[in-house]
C-alpha positions as CSV (number, residue, x, y, z in Angstrom):
1,M,0.0,0.1,0.0
2,S,1.4,3.3,-1.0
3,I,0.8,6.9,0.6
4,T,-2.0,8.8,-1.0
5,N,-2.3,12.6,-0.7
6,S,-6.0,13.3,-0.4
7,P,-7.9,16.3,1.0
8,L,-10.7,15.9,3.4
9,Q,-13.5,18.4,4.0
10,I,-16.0,18.6,6.7
11,T,-18.3,21.5,8.0
12,R,-17.6,22.5,11.7
13,G,-19.7,20.7,14.1
14,D,-20.8,17.9,11.7
15,S,-20.4,14.2,12.3
16,K,-19.0,12.1,9.7
17,T,-17.7,8.6,9.2
18,Y,-14.7,7.7,6.9
19,T,-14.8,4.1,5.7
20,L,-11.5,2.4,5.2
21,L,-10.8,-0.7,3.1
22,F,-7.5,-2.4,3.1
23,R,-6.5,-4.4,0.0
24,D,-3.1,-5.8,-1.1
25,E,-1.4,-5.3,-4.4
26,N,-3.5,-8.1,-5.9
27,D,-6.7,-6.2,-4.7
28,A,-7.5,-9.0,-2.2
29,C,-8.9,-8.0,1.2
30,V,-6.3,-7.7,4.0
31,N,-7.0,-9.1,7.3
32,I,-6.6,-6.3,9.9
33,T,-7.3,-8.3,12.9
34,G,-4.9,-6.9,15.6
35,W,-4.2,-3.6,13.8
36,T,-4.5,-0.2,15.3
37,I,-5.4,2.8,13.0
38,F,-4.3,6.3,14.0
39,F,-6.1,9.3,12.6
40,T,-4.4,12.6,13.6
41,V,-5.2,16.3,12.6
42,K,-2.7,18.9,13.7
43,D,-1.9,22.7,13.0
44,N,1.6,21.5,11.6
45,A,3.6,18.5,11.2
46,G,5.9,19.5,14.1
47,Q,3.1,19.7,16.8
48,S,3.1,16.7,19.2
49,D,0.5,14.2,19.0
50,D,-0.6,15.2,22.6
51,D,-1.4,18.6,21.2
52,A,-3.4,17.4,18.2
53,K,-6.6,19.0,17.1
54,I,-8.1,15.5,16.8
55,K,-6.6,12.0,17.5
56,K,-8.4,8.7,17.1
57,D,-7.0,5.3,17.8
58,I,-9.3,2.6,16.1
59,T,-8.7,-0.9,17.5
60,I,-12.4,-2.2,16.8
61,H,-13.0,-2.6,13.1
62,T,-16.1,-2.8,11.1
63,D,-15.1,-6.2,9.4
64,P,-11.5,-7.0,10.2
65,L,-11.4,-10.3,8.3
66,N,-12.3,-8.5,5.1
67,G,-10.1,-5.4,5.7
68,Q,-12.9,-2.9,6.7
69,S,-12.8,-0.2,9.5
70,A,-14.1,3.2,10.0
71,I,-13.0,6.6,11.6
72,E,-16.0,8.2,13.3
73,L,-15.9,12.0,13.9
74,T,-18.5,13.3,16.2
75,S,-19.9,16.9,16.2
76,S,-17.7,17.6,19.1
77,D,-14.5,16.5,17.3
78,T,-14.8,19.6,14.9
79,A,-16.9,22.0,17.1
80,S,-13.9,24.4,17.7
81,L,-12.2,24.1,14.5
82,Q,-12.1,26.1,11.4
83,G,-9.8,26.5,8.5
84,G,-7.1,24.3,7.2
85,Y,-5.1,21.6,9.0
86,L,-2.8,18.6,8.2
87,Y,-3.8,15.1,8.8
88,D,-2.7,11.5,8.2
89,I,-4.1,8.0,8.7
90,Q,-1.6,5.4,9.8
91,Y,-1.8,1.8,11.0
92,K,0.2,-0.4,13.2
93,D,-0.1,-4.0,12.1
94,A,-0.2,-7.1,14.2
95,S,3.6,-7.4,14.1
96,G,4.0,-3.8,15.2
97,K,5.1,-2.3,12.1
98,I,3.9,1.3,11.4
99,H,2.7,2.4,7.9
100,T,1.2,5.7,6.7
101,I,-1.5,5.3,4.0
102,V,-3.0,8.8,3.5
103,E,-2.1,12.3,4.3
104,G,-3.3,15.8,3.2
105,I,-5.2,18.8,4.2
106,F,-8.1,18.5,6.6
107,S,-10.4,21.6,5.9
108,V,-13.2,22.7,8.3
109,A,-15.8,24.9,6.7
110,K,-17.6,27.5,8.8
111,D,-21.1,26.4,9.5
112,I,-24.1,28.6,9.2
113,T,-26.4,26.8,11.6
114,R,-24.9,26.5,15.2
115,R,-28.1,25.3,17.1
116,T,-28.5,21.7,17.9
117,S,-32.1,21.8,19.3
């Protein structure tokens, strides 16, 4: 799997699920049992993970035998964000090796409606 540069967009305060599907070079599903997926959003690449705007560690997958997982963002994850940030998605496989699969700009658009009830 190679690193892809892909922008992501969301509106401030929205919830969103990003679905991930892991396949090998022959397009076969990869068993991701025992993997941890890391989703991190930062102001800049030098910022520590502890100071990240959003950080998710996914260890429970949608369908691990068929390479399926998801990153779920809640409205509170993006409620205080606006503008452009850097993000990446990495995984740690069952043997402990770390791989970055996607990175890019994470854009949070200003919302018009702020009420929730």
